[in-house]
C-alpha positions as CSV (number, residue, x, y, z in Angstrom):
1,X,-207.9,186.3,-32.7
2,X,-208.8,188.3,-30.0
3,X,-208.1,191.7,-30.9
4,X,-210.4,190.5,-34.2
5,X,-212.9,189.4,-32.2
6,X,-213.1,192.8,-30.2
7,X,-213.2,194.4,-33.5
8,X,-216.2,192.2,-35.2
9,X,-218.0,193.0,-31.6
10,X,-217.0,196.5,-31.7
11,X,-218.6,196.8,-35.5
12,X,-221.8,194.9,-34.2
13,X,-222.3,197.2,-31.6
14,X,-221.7,200.0,-33.7
15,X,-224.4,199.0,-36.2
16,X,-226.6,198.5,-33.0
17,X,-226.4,201.8,-32.2
18,X,-226.6,203.4,-35.2
19,X,-229.8,201.7,-36.3
20,X,-232.1,204.1,-35.8
21,X,-229.7,207.2,-37.4
22,X,-229.1,205.6,-40.8
23,X,-228.6,209.1,-42.6
24,X,-226.4,210.8,-40.1
25,X,-223.0,211.8,-41.6
26,X,-221.2,211.0,-38.9
27,X,-222.2,207.7,-38.7
28,X,-221.7,207.3,-42.6
29,X,-218.1,208.5,-42.1
30,X,-217.5,206.3,-39.2
31,X,-218.4,203.4,-41.0
32,X,-215.9,204.2,-44.1
33,X,-213.2,204.4,-41.7
34,X,-213.9,201.1,-40.2
35,X,-213.8,199.5,-43.6
36,X,-210.8,201.0,-45.1
37,X,-209.4,199.9,-41.8
38,X,-210.1,196.4,-42.1
39,X,-209.0,196.2,-45.5
40,X,-205.6,197.4,-44.7
41,X,-205.1,194.7,-42.2
42,X,-206.6,192.4,-44.7
43,X,-203.9,193.3,-46.9
44,X,-200.8,193.5,-44.2
45,X,-201.6,189.5,-43.5
46,X,-202.0,188.8,-47.0
47,X,-198.3,190.4,-47.5
48,X,-196.9,188.6,-44.5
49,X,-198.0,185.6,-45.8
50,X,-196.4,186.0,-49.4
51,X,-193.4,186.9,-47.7
52,X,-193.2,183.7,-45.5
53,X,-193.8,181.6,-48.7
54,X,-191.3,182.9,-50.5
55,X,-188.8,182.6,-47.8
56,X,-189.7,179.0,-48.0
57,X,-189.2,178.7,-51.6
58,X,-186.1,179.8,-51.7
59,X,-185.0,178.1,-48.4
60,X,-186.2,174.8,-50.1
61,X,-184.3,176.0,-53.3
62,X,-181.1,176.5,-51.3
63,X,-181.4,173.0,-49.4
64,X,-182.1,171.2,-52.6
65,X,-178.8,172.8,-54.5
66,X,-176.8,171.7,-51.7
67,X,-177.7,168.5,-51.4
68,X,-176.9,168.4,-55.4
69,X,-173.7,169.6,-54.7
70,X,-172.9,167.4,-52.0
71,X,-173.7,164.0,-54.5
72,X,-171.2,165.4,-57.1
73,X,-167.5,164.4,-56.2
74,X,-165.5,165.7,-58.9
75,X,-166.6,166.7,-62.7
76,X,-164.0,166.9,-65.5
77,X,-163.5,166.9,-69.6
78,X,-161.9,164.0,-71.4
79,X,-159.9,164.5,-74.2
80,X,-163.0,164.3,-77.0
81,X,-164.8,167.0,-74.8
82,X,-167.3,164.9,-73.1
83,X,-168.0,165.9,-70.0
84,X,-167.9,163.5,-67.0
85,X,-169.3,163.7,-63.6
86,X,-168.4,161.7,-60.7
87,X,-170.8,161.2,-57.5
88,X,-167.8,160.1,-55.4
89,X,-164.4,159.0,-55.4
90,X,-164.3,155.8,-57.8
91,X,-163.5,152.7,-56.3
92,X,-163.9,150.3,-58.9
93,X,-162.5,151.3,-62.4
94,X,-161.7,149.6,-65.3
95,X,-159.0,150.4,-67.8
96,X,-159.3,149.3,-71.6
97,X,-155.3,150.1,-73.0
98,X,-152.0,149.5,-71.9
99,X,-151.1,153.0,-70.9
100,X,-154.1,153.2,-69.0
101,X,-153.5,150.0,-66.8
102,X,-149.8,151.5,-66.3
103,X,-150.8,154.8,-65.3
104,X,-153.1,153.9,-62.6
105,X,-150.5,151.5,-61.1
106,X,-148.4,154.0,-61.1
107,X,-150.7,156.4,-59.0
108,X,-151.0,153.4,-56.6
109,X,-155.0,152.3,-57.8
110,X,-155.6,148.9,-58.4
111,X,-158.2,148.7,-61.4
112,X,-161.1,145.7,-61.3
113,X,-160.5,145.0,-64.8
114,X,-158.7,145.6,-68.1
115,X,-158.1,144.0,-72.1
116,X,-155.3,141.9,-72.7
117,X,-152.2,144.0,-74.1
118,X,-151.4,144.4,-77.7
119,X,-151.4,141.0,-79.6
120,X,-150.9,139.3,-76.2
121,X,-153.3,136.5,-74.4
122,X,-153.3,139.0,-71.1
123,X,-151.9,141.7,-69.6
124,X,-148.7,143.0,-71.0
125,X,-145.9,141.1,-69.9
126,X,-143.7,143.7,-67.9
127,X,-146.6,144.3,-65.7
128,X,-147.7,140.4,-65.4
129,X,-145.7,140.3,-61.7
130,X,-147.0,143.7,-60.6
131,X,-148.8,142.8,-56.8
132,X,-152.0,145.2,-57.6
133,X,-152.9,143.3,-60.5
134,X,-153.7,139.8,-58.0
135,X,-157.3,139.9,-58.5
136,X,-157.9,141.8,-61.7
137,X,-160.5,140.3,-64.3
138,X,-159.8,140.6,-68.1
139,X,-162.7,142.1,-70.1
140,X,-162.1,141.3,-73.4
141,X,-159.3,141.9,-76.1
142,X,-157.9,145.5,-77.0
143,X,-160.7,147.6,-78.7
144,X,-162.9,144.7,-78.4
145,X,-164.5,144.9,-74.8
146,X,-167.2,142.4,-73.5
147,X,-169.9,144.8,-72.6
148,X,-171.4,141.8,-70.6
149,X,-168.3,141.5,-68.3
150,X,-168.0,145.2,-67.7
151,X,-172.2,145.2,-66.4
152,X,-171.0,142.3,-64.1
153,X,-168.0,144.1,-62.6
154,X,-169.8,147.2,-62.0
155,X,-167.3,149.9,-62.9
156,X,-167.9,153.4,-61.1
157,X,-165.2,154.7,-64.1
158,X,-164.0,153.5,-67.4
159,X,-160.6,154.8,-68.9
160,X,-160.1,154.0,-72.5
161,X,-157.2,155.9,-74.2
162,X,-156.7,156.5,-77.5
163,X,-160.0,154.8,-78.8
164,X,-161.8,156.7,-81.7
165,X,-164.7,154.4,-82.0
166,X,-167.8,156.4,-81.0
167,X,-170.3,153.9,-81.4
168,X,-168.4,151.8,-78.8
169,X,-167.9,155.1,-76.7
170,X,-171.8,155.3,-76.5
171,X,-171.9,151.5,-75.2
172,X,-169.6,151.7,-72.9
173,X,-171.3,155.2,-71.3
174,X,-174.2,153.1,-70.7
175,X,-172.4,150.7,-68.3
176,X,-170.5,153.6,-66.3
177,X,-168.9,157.1,-66.9
178,X,-166.3,156.8,-69.4
179,X,-163.5,158.7,-70.3
180,X,-161.2,158.9,-73.1
181,X,-157.9,159.7,-70.9
182,X,-155.2,160.3,-74.2
183,X,-154.7,160.8,-77.9
184,X,-153.2,158.4,-79.4
185,X,-150.0,160.7,-80.3
186,X,-149.6,162.0,-76.6
187,X,-146.7,161.4,-74.5
188,X,-147.2,159.5,-71.3
189,X,-146.1,162.1,-69.2
190,X,-149.2,164.6,-70.5
191,X,-151.6,161.5,-70.2
192,X,-150.3,160.6,-66.7
193,X,-150.8,164.4,-65.4
194,X,-154.1,164.4,-67.2
195,X,-155.9,161.2,-65.5
196,X,-154.2,162.3,-62.3
197,X,-156.2,165.4,-61.9
198,X,-159.2,163.3,-62.9
199,X,-158.5,161.3,-59.6
200,X,-157.0,163.9,-57.5
201,X,-153.7,162.5,-57.2
202,X,-151.7,165.0,-58.8
203,X,-148.9,165.0,-56.1
204,X,-148.6,161.4,-56.7
205,X,-147.7,162.1,-60.4
206,X,-145.5,164.9,-59.6
207,X,-143.6,162.5,-57.3
208,X,-142.9,160.0,-60.3
209,X,-142.3,162.2,-63.3
210,X,-139.6,164.0,-60.9
211,X,-138.4,160.4,-60.5
212,X,-138.2,159.7,-63.9
213,X,-136.4,162.9,-64.7
214,X,-133.9,162.1,-62.2
215,X,-133.2,158.8,-63.4
216,X,-133.1,160.1,-66.8
217,X,-130.2,162.3,-65.9
218,X,-128.4,159.6,-63.8
219,X,-128.4,157.3,-67.0
220,X,-127.6,159.9,-69.7
221,X,-123.9,160.2,-67.1
222,X,-123.7,157.1,-67.0
223,X,-123.9,156.3,-70.9
224,X,-120.2,158.3,-71.4
225,X,-118.9,157.8,-74.8
226,X,-122.5,156.0,-75.8
227,X,-124.1,159.2,-75.4
228,X,-123.8,159.9,-79.2
229,X,-125.0,156.5,-80.1
230,X,-127.2,156.0,-82.6
231,X,-130.2,153.4,-81.0
232,X,-132.1,151.5,-83.6
233,X,-135.6,149.7,-82.3
234,X,-137.4,147.0,-83.8
235,X,-140.7,144.9,-83.4
236,X,-140.4,141.5,-85.4
237,X,-143.7,140.5,-87.0
238,X,-144.3,137.3,-88.5
239,X,-144.2,139.1,-91.8
240,X,-140.9,140.5,-90.8
241,X,-139.1,143.3,-88.8
242,X,-140.5,147.1,-88.5
243,X,-138.8,149.6,-86.7
244,X,-140.6,152.3,-84.4
245,X,-141.4,155.7,-85.6
246,X,-140.2,158.8,-84.4
247,X,-143.8,159.2,-82.1
248,X,-143.7,155.8,-80.9
249,X,-143.5,155.5,-76.8
250,X,-140.0,154.1,-77.0
251,X,-138.8,156.9,-79.0
252,X,-140.0,159.6,-76.9
253,X,-138.1,158.0,-73.6
254,X,-134.8,157.7,-75.9
255,X,-135.3,161.1,-76.9
256,X,-135.3,162.0,-73.0
257,X,-132.1,160.6,-73.0
258,X,-130.9,162.4,-75.5
259,X,-130.0,159.2,-77.8
260,X,-130.6,159.6,-81.6
261,X,-132.5,157.0,-84.0
262,X,-131.1,155.8,-87.2
263,X,-131.7,158.8,-89.9
264,X,-134.3,156.0,-91.7
265,X,-136.0,155.8,-88.4
266,X,-137.1,158.8,-88.1
267,X,-140.0,159.5,-89.6
268,X,-143.1,161.1,-87.8
269,X,-146.0,158.7,-86.6
270,X,-147.1,156.6,-83.1
271,X,-146.3,153.4,-84.4
272,X,-144.0,151.3,-86.5
273,X,-143.2,150.9,-90.0
274,X,-144.4,148.3,-92.7
275,X,-142.4,145.0,-92.2
276,X,-139.0,145.5,-94.2
277,X,-138.1,142.7,-97.0
278,X,-134.7,141.6,-97.0
279,X,-133.2,144.0,-99.1
280,X,-134.2,146.7,-96.8
281,X,-132.8,144.8,-94.0
282,X,-129.8,147.7,-93.4
283,X,-132.4,149.9,-92.3
284,X,-132.7,148.6,-88.6
285,X,-129.0,148.9,-88.4
286,X,-127.5,151.2,-85.7
287,X,-124.9,151.4,-83.5
288,X,-127.2,149.9,-80.8
289,X,-130.3,147.6,-82.2
290,X,-133.0,146.7,-79.6
291,X,-135.3,144.1,-80.8
292,X,-138.6,142.4,-79.8
293,X,-142.1,140.6,-80.3
294,X,-145.1,140.9,-78.5
295,X,-145.2,137.2,-77.7
296,X,-142.4,135.1,-76.2
297,X,-143.2,132.5,-79.1
298,X,-145.3,132.0,-82.2
299,X,-144.7,132.9,-85.9
300,X,-143.1,136.1,-85.0
301,X,-140.3,134.3,-82.9
302,X,-139.8,131.6,-85.6
303,X,-139.3,134.3,-88.2
304,X,-136.7,136.4,-86.4
305,X,-134.5,133.5,-85.3
306,X,-134.9,132.4,-89.0
307,X,-133.5,135.7,-90.4
308,X,-131.1,136.0,-87.7
309,X,-129.1,133.1,-89.1
310,X,-129.1,134.6,-92.5
311,X,-125.9,136.2,-93.9
312,X,-127.4,139.6,-94.5
313,X,-128.7,139.7,-90.7
314,X,-125.2,138.5,-89.4
315,X,-123.4,141.9,-91.9
316,X,-125.5,144.8,-89.8
317,X,-122.9,146.8,-87.6
318,X,-125.0,146.5,-84.4
319,X,-124.7,142.6,-84.8
320,X,-120.9,142.4,-85.3
321,X,-120.2,144.7,-83.0
322,X,-122.6,142.6,-80.3
323,X,-124.8,145.5,-79.7
324,X,-128.0,143.6,-80.4
325,X,-130.4,143.5,-77.2
326,X,-133.1,141.3,-77.0
327,X,-136.0,142.9,-75.4
328,X,-139.6,142.4,-74.4
329,X,-141.5,143.7,-77.2
330,X,-144.7,144.4,-75.2
331,X,-143.0,147.0,-73.6
332,X,-140.4,148.5,-76.2
333,X,-142.7,148.4,-78.9
334,X,-146.5,148.7,-77.6
335,X,-148.2,151.8,-76.1
336,X,-146.0,152.1,-72.9
337,X,-146.9,154.5,-69.7
338,X,-144.9,155.5,-66.7
339,X,-143.8,152.0,-65.6
340,X,-142.8,151.3,-69.2
341,X,-141.0,154.3,-69.4
342,X,-139.1,153.3,-66.1
343,X,-138.5,150.0,-67.2
344,X,-137.2,151.0,-70.5
345,X,-134.4,153.1,-69.0
346,X,-133.5,150.3,-66.7
347,X,-133.0,148.1,-70.0
348,X,-130.8,151.3,-71.6
349,X,-128.6,151.2,-68.3
350,X,-128.2,147.4,-67.9
351,X,-126.9,147.4,-71.8
352,X,-125.1,150.8,-72.6
353,X,-123.8,152.0,-69.5
354,X,-120.2,151.6,-68.6
355,X,-121.0,149.3,-65.4
356,X,-123.0,147.2,-68.1
């Protein structure tokens, strides 16, 4: 500012000196030089201000981008191609399928809410005694969650595997970030590794799968002469028995043990056959017959017990050889996860190995 004031004074003095010599060429040239000088100084000052402004804008943009990145904990894409962004590690997870519930428990995570098991009033029976579920809240039936209950739970992530209902997904995503965790035909190991990746629990999933594979090898060796046995798996419904198809959860576990299904039961698909009539009851036969119902009492249990007293049932090879095993239908004939797979291995070892 001092230099500027001196320049102004100098210019004024110069003007006063040249007042009587307006026509002098020398004075005219000097005035032109002064004018150019002041224009140059103005341009320099303006350029500095622009550089400072641009630098400030870049700095603010970088700071904002850094702040935005700090607010994102993880971004992933679910099996439908939908991108899910989590601002922080989820603490209040809700699961809307049996496999999702099973997988989280295997990863050491306690969800705050879930739906009832398939055909059951509450949590699947094989998980009912799990200590991680003492405070869990039921939010409806499988495929029919209560949106009001979900809102009350304030979840920060909802997992809903096997769902093929775009309208329901749209509603769920208004409540909280929602991810479809697996396709209905996928095996539990693939689904577990995927969900573990989303929740940054990869090492826990790897350890579980490694332990499972060790158990498979051990039980396979213990089977001895039963290694070549055919294993029939049946869910008894009120309308009659249906055998589990080749793509069902339990079929995958038996395949890991290299146990074969009866030829009639080697049909593709993730579910079970239609109910069989008395005339077709031979289709459930095998060297071993594992049979169960989804509930412990009711019409399905009554229908099973009534048919088991009939001669046609008593004539089955598995029945005559006393190779019929009553099992938990919510475990063997539903959609299971890693804990269910371990439980099935235990049932096989308890019934089919030499020490059983």
